[in-house]
C-alpha positions in Angstrom: 208.0 -121.7 141.6 209.4 -118.0 142.1 208.3 -116.8 145.9 209.3 -113.0 145.0 207.0 -110.5 145.8 205.3 -108.8 143.0 204.8 -105.3 143.1 202.4 -103.1 141.8 202.8 -100.2 139.0 201.0 -97.5 138.6 202.1 -94.7 135.7 204.4 -92.2 136.3 204.3 -88.5 136.7 206.0 -88.1 133.1 203.4 -90.5 131.6 200.6 -88.7 133.2 201.7 -85.3 132.1 202.1 -87.0 128.6 198.8 -88.4 128.6 197.2 -84.9 130.0 198.9 -83.0 127.3 197.9 -85.3 124.5 194.1 -85.1 125.8 194.1 -81.4 125.9 195.5 -80.7 122.6 192.6 -82.5 121.1 193.5 -86.6 121.1 189.9 -87.1 118.9 191.2 -84.6 115.7 194.6 -87.3 115.6 195.2 -90.6 115.6 195.1 -92.5 119.2 197.9 -94.8 119.2 198.3 -98.0 121.3 200.2 -96.6 123.9 197.9 -93.9 124.4 194.9 -96.1 124.6 197.2 -98.0 127.3 198.3 -94.9 129.3 194.5 -93.5 129.6 193.3 -97.0 130.6 195.9 -96.6 133.6 194.0 -93.6 134.7 190.4 -94.8 133.7 189.8 -98.2 133.5 187.5 -98.4 136.7 188.6 -102.6 136.8 192.2 -101.9 136.6 191.7 -99.0 139.2 189.5 -101.5 141.7 192.5 -104.1 141.0 194.8 -101.2 142.3 192.7 -99.9 145.5 192.4 -103.5 146.2 196.5 -104.0 146.0 197.0 -101.2 148.6 194.7 -102.9 150.9 196.4 -105.8 150.6 199.6 -104.4 151.4 198.7 -103.9 155.0 198.1 -107.8 155.7 201.7 -108.1 156.3 201.5 -104.9 158.7 199.0 -106.8 160.8 200.5 -110.0 160.6 203.7 -108.3 162.1 202.1 -106.8 164.9 201.1 -109.9 166.8 205.0 -109.9 167.2 205.5 -106.7 168.3 204.9 -105.0 171.9 201.8 -104.5 173.0 201.2 -100.6 174.9 198.0 -99.7 176.9 197.6 -97.2 179.2 194.4 -97.0 181.0 192.8 -94.1 183.4 190.0 -94.0 185.8 188.1 -91.1 188.1 185.3 -91.2 190.3 183.5 -89.7 192.8 182.3 -91.5 195.3 180.1 -91.3 198.3 180.1 -94.0 200.8 178.5 -95.4 203.8 181.1 -96.2 206.4 179.6 -97.8 209.9 182.6 -98.8 212.5 182.6 -98.5 216.2 183.7 -95.7 218.1 186.0 -95.5 220.9 183.1 -96.1 223.6 182.2 -99.3 221.8 179.1 -97.7 219.4 178.9 -98.0 216.1 178.8 -94.8 214.3 177.9 -93.9 210.5 179.6 -91.7 208.6 179.4 -90.8 205.1 182.8 -90.0 203.2 182.8 -88.1 199.9 186.1 -88.6 198.2 187.4 -88.6 194.3 189.3 -92.0 193.4 192.1 -92.2 191.1 193.6 -95.0 189.4 196.2 -95.2 186.1 197.8 -98.1 184.2 200.3 -98.5 181.9 200.8 -102.0 180.7 203.4 -103.4 178.1 203.0 -106.9 176.9 205.6 -108.8 174.8 205.1 -112.0 172.8 207.9 -114.2 174.3 206.4 -117.6 172.7 203.3 -117.7 170.5 202.7 -120.1 168.1 199.2 -117.9 166.9 201.5 -114.8 166.8 204.0 -116.6 164.7 201.3 -117.9 162.5 199.5 -114.4 161.7 202.9 -113.2 160.8 203.8 -115.8 158.2 200.2 -115.4 156.8 200.4 -111.9 157.0 203.4 -111.8 154.4 201.3 -114.4 152.1 198.1 -112.5 152.0 200.3 -109.4 150.8 202.0 -111.4 148.3 199.0 -113.2 147.1 197.5 -109.5 146.7 200.4 -108.3 144.5 200.3 -111.3 142.4 196.8 -110.9 142.1 197.3 -107.2 141.0 200.3 -108.3 138.6 197.4 -110.5 136.9 195.3 -107.7 136.5 198.1 -105.7 135.0 198.1 -108.2 132.6 194.2 -108.5 132.0 194.2 -104.7 131.6 196.6 -104.5 129.0 194.9 -107.7 127.1 191.7 -105.9 127.6 193.0 -102.4 126.1 195.0 -103.9 123.3 192.1 -106.4 122.3 189.8 -103.3 122.1 192.1 -101.5 120.0 193.0 -103.9 117.7 189.2 -104.9 117.7 188.6 -101.4 116.4 190.9 -101.2 113.8 189.9 -104.8 112.6 186.5 -103.1 112.2 187.5 -100.5 110.9 189.4 -102.2 108.0 186.4 -104.3 107.3 184.4 -101.3 107.0 186.6 -99.7 104.5 186.9 -103.2 102.4 183.1 -103.7 102.3 183.1 -99.7 101.2 185.4 -100.3 98.5 183.6 -103.5 97.5 180.4 -101.4 97.2 182.0 -98.8 95.6 183.1 -101.3 92.7 179.9 -102.7 92.4 178.3 -98.7 92.1 180.8 -98.3 89.2 180.2 -102.1 87.9 176.3 -100.9 87.8 177.1 -98.1 85.9 179.1 -100.1 83.3 176.2 -103.0 82.9 173.7 -99.8 82.2 175.8 -98.3 79.7 176.5 -101.5 77.7 173.0 -102.9 78.0 172.0 -99.2 76.6 174.5 -100.0 73.9 173.0 -103.5 73.2 176.2 -105.3 74.7 174.8 -105.9 78.0 172.4 -108.7 79.2 169.6 -108.4 81.6 171.7 -111.1 83.6 174.4 -109.1 84.4 172.5 -106.1 85.6 170.5 -108.3 87.9 173.5 -110.1 89.2 175.3 -106.9 89.8 172.2 -105.4 91.3 171.8 -108.3 93.7 175.3 -107.9 94.9 175.1 -104.5 95.6 172.1 -105.1 97.5 174.1 -107.7 99.9 177.2 -105.2 100.1 174.8 -102.5 101.3 174.0 -104.5 104.1 177.3 -105.6 104.9 177.9 -102.2 105.2 175.7 -101.2 107.5 176.6 -104.2 109.6 180.0 -103.1 109.3 179.5 -99.4 110.1 177.4 -100.7 113.6 180.3 -103.4 114.2 183.1 -100.5 114.2 180.7 -97.9 116.4 180.5 -101.0 118.8 184.3 -101.5 119.1 185.0 -97.8 119.6 182.5 -97.7 122.3 184.1 -100.4 123.9 187.6 -98.8 123.7 186.3 -95.8 125.0 185.0 -97.4 128.3 188.4 -98.5 129.0 190.4 -94.9 127.9 187.8 -92.9 129.8 186.4 -90.8 126.8 185.5 -91.1 123.0 187.9 -92.7 120.3 188.7 -90.8 117.3 191.3 -91.8 114.8 193.3 -94.8 115.5 196.7 -95.8 113.7 196.6 -98.2 111.0 199.2 -101.1 110.4 202.4 -100.1 108.7 203.2 -101.5 105.4 205.5 -104.6 105.3 204.2 -106.6 108.2 206.7 -108.9 110.3 206.3 -111.6 112.0 208.3 -112.0 115.3 210.8 -114.4 115.9 209.8 -117.3 117.9 211.5 -117.7 121.7 214.5 -120.1 121.6 213.9 -123.3 123.4 210.2 -123.4 121.6 207.1 -124.6 124.0 208.7 -126.1 126.5 211.0 -123.1 127.4 207.8 -120.6 127.4 206.1 -123.4 130.2 209.2 -123.7 132.4 209.2 -119.8 132.4 205.0 -119.8 133.5 205.5 -122.1 135.9 207.9 -119.9 137.5 206.6 -116.2 136.9 202.7 -116.5 136.3 201.0 -114.3 138.4 198.1 -116.4 138.6 199.9 -119.4 139.8 202.2 -117.4 142.2 199.3 -116.2 143.7 197.7 -119.5 143.6 201.1 -120.6 146.3 200.7 -117.8 148.1 197.1 -118.9 148.9 198.1 -122.4 149.9 200.9 -121.0 152.2 198.1 -118.4 153.6 196.0 -121.4 154.4 198.7 -123.9 156.2 199.4 -120.6 158.4 195.7 -121.0 159.1 196.2 -124.9 160.2 199.0 -123.2 162.5 196.5 -120.5 164.0 193.8 -123.3 164.9 196.6 -125.8 166.2 198.1 -122.8 168.6 194.8 -123.3 170.5 196.5 -126.7 172.2 199.6 -124.7 173.0 200.6 -122.6 175.7 201.6 -118.8 175.1 204.2 -116.8 177.1 204.0 -112.8 177.6 206.6 -110.6 179.0 204.6 -108.2 181.0 205.5 -104.8 182.5 203.3 -102.3 184.4 202.9 -98.8 186.2 200.0 -98.2 188.1 199.1 -95.5 190.3 196.2 -95.1 192.2 195.0 -92.7 194.9 191.7 -93.7 197.2 191.6 -96.8 195.6 188.8 -98.2 198.0 187.1 -97.5 200.9 189.7 -98.6 202.9 192.6 -96.6 201.5 190.6 -93.9 200.6 192.9 -91.7 202.3 196.1 -92.9 201.1 197.9 -93.0 197.7 200.1 -95.9 196.1 202.3 -96.8 193.5 203.1 -100.0 192.3 205.6 -101.4 189.7 205.4 -105.1 188.1 207.6 -107.0 185.8 207.4 -110.6 185.2 206.4 -113.7 182.7 202.6 -114.6 182.4 202.0 -117.9 180.9 198.7 -119.1 179.6 198.2 -122.8 179.1 194.8 -123.8 177.3 193.4 -127.2 178.5 190.1 -128.0 177.1 188.1 -126.0 174.6 184.9 -128.1 173.6 186.5 -129.8 170.6 186.8 -126.4 169.1 190.4 -126.2 168.4 190.4 -129.6 166.7 187.7 -128.9 164.6 189.1 -125.9 163.5 192.1 -127.5 162.8 190.2 -130.2 160.4 188.9 -126.9 158.7 191.8 -125.7 157.8 193.7 -128.8 156.4 190.5 -129.1 154.4 190.8 -125.4 153.0 194.5 -126.0 152.3 194.2 -129.5 150.2 191.2 -127.3 148.4 193.7 -124.6 147.6 196.2 -127.0 146.2 193.8 -128.3 144.2 192.6 -125.1 143.0 196.4 -124.5 142.1 196.6 -127.6 140.0 193.6 -127.0 138.0 195.1 -123.4 137.5 198.2 -124.8 136.1 196.7 -127.3 133.8 194.6 -124.3 132.6 197.5 -121.8 132.0 199.6 -124.5 130.4 197.0 -125.2 128.0 196.0 -121.8 126.8 200.1 -121.3 126.7 199.8 -124.4 124.5 196.9 -122.7 122.3 198.5 -119.4 122.0 202.0 -120.8 121.0 200.4 -122.9 118.4 198.5 -120.1 116.6 201.6 -118.2 116.4 203.5 -120.8 115.2 200.8 -121.5 112.2 200.1 -117.7 111.7 203.4 -117.4 110.2 202.3 -119.5 107.2 199.1 -118.7 107.4 199.7 -114.4 106.9 202.5 -115.2 104.2 199.6 -117.6 102.2 196.8 -114.9 102.7 199.2 -112.5 101.5 199.9 -114.5 98.4 196.4 -115.3 97.9 195.8 -111.2 98.1 198.3 -110.8 95.1 197.1 -113.9 93.2 193.4 -112.2 93.9 194.5 -108.8 92.3 196.3 -110.0 89.3 193.1 -112.5 89.0 190.8 -109.0 88.7 193.0 -107.3 86.3 193.4 -110.2 83.6 189.7 -110.7 84.1 188.9 -106.9 83.1 190.9 -107.7 79.9 189.5 -111.1 79.3 186.0 -109.4 79.0 187.0 -106.9 77.1 188.5 -109.6 74.5 185.2 -111.1 74.7 186.7 -114.3 76.6 185.2 -113.8 79.8 181.8 -112.2 81.6 180.5 -109.9 84.0 180.0 -112.7 86.7 183.6 -114.0 85.9 184.5 -110.4 87.2 182.3 -110.0 90.1 183.7 -113.6 91.8 186.9 -112.2 91.1 186.6 -109.1 92.8 184.7 -111.2 95.7 187.6 -113.2 95.8 190.0 -110.4 96.0 187.5 -108.9 99.2 187.6 -112.2 100.9 191.2 -112.6 100.6 192.3 -109.2 101.8 189.6 -109.4 105.0 190.8 -113.1 105.7 194.6 -111.3 105.6 193.5 -108.7 108.0 191.9 -111.1 110.3 194.8 -113.0 110.4 197.1 -109.9 111.2 195.6 -108.6 114.2 194.7 -112.2 115.4 198.2 -113.0 115.5 199.4 -109.6 117.4 196.3 -110.3 120.0 197.8 -113.9 120.3 201.2 -112.5 120.9 200.0 -110.8 124.0 198.1 -113.5 125.3 201.3 -115.9 125.0 203.0 -113.4 126.7 200.6 -113.2 129.4 200.1 -116.9 129.7 204.0 -116.9 130.3 203.6 -114.0 133.3 206.0 -111.4 131.5 203.7 -109.4 129.5 204.2 -105.8 130.2 204.4 -102.1 129.0 207.5 -103.0 127.1 205.4 -105.4 124.9 202.8 -102.8 124.4 205.1 -100.9 123.2 206.2 -103.5 120.9 203.3 -104.3 119.5 202.7 -100.3 118.8 205.4 -100.2 116.3 203.3 -102.1 114.0 201.2 -99.5 113.7 201.4 -95.9 112.4 
């Protein structure tokens, strides 16, 4: 897999300005596009913003790790007022006690530069791995946000389209009821036709209420991501097109996913960070060599020198050799090794999951082409069936129930076609997310399906 660092992406000032203008002119009065929803989520989705702040903090791991290899400069100053009791013989051999009062000053500046430290080197390598892990995690959260917004947008569109279909079905049944009433009044219709239509109309009314609730819930879900009420949405363009399948098929996508999927990259960096934890633990058995330089100046440092002032300059090497720590170093090393193995197993489980999800999404994308085309034919055939049934009823060949069944078949085919198209678009995004290449350009591509 590639070990490159993934950098967080943040909306440009131009995108922010365009979004602000769109919101100010009143998006609720206009249709919100998928790109507008995506840009709004960049600024308002709390899950994404949390991931962004986490990535900002994660960048500091590299700085913290590098600090272990850089010089450490410290300064210390102290000042004390001292009153002492000093007993000493005088010139005649007698002991005399005096009580000198003086001010003691001491200042020290020290520079320490590691020359050899396995712990410092491991911290440096671990800091880099932790920052790379944070960047990979953010890239994964970015793709999750795109999927959340796109799925919520498409779910809201699907709910709206299903609501329109149910409304059309309800309106058709109402018209059919009027026709049945007129025919019954003229003695040409039957009570059975009226009851059949009335029963289906009642069921359609219940479905309409459910569809209204579904659309409201779908729009509310989208509103939580974009940070405001959602008005109208773009609709699917005429002439739905299918995207070409990637060259090389599933195996080519799998190869790319193993190299670029941010979750898998994060797993690799987690293993690397855990490996450096092993080196940190084992450094408890290795010596540390530091270059140390200091400058100190003192005045009245002790009672014997309270009338003197001294200045010291020192430069040298300090070696610290650990001998025994009660077995703590060995225990910490074994713990760290166990963590490495755990992270490796987690990475393998994550890899298997990504490959499985990619295989499922690829299969859906492949099968959707035939399914969508078949449903388009089913809708066209159902429309012809409704027209022919209406003509047959006029000729006395068919009855009211046949027309109701034909219209029900039409609405069912239209509903299934809408579901298949929207599922296809969402699965395209999921497949690219599994590969690890999902980004704003893909949102723009899916947005081109709407108008």
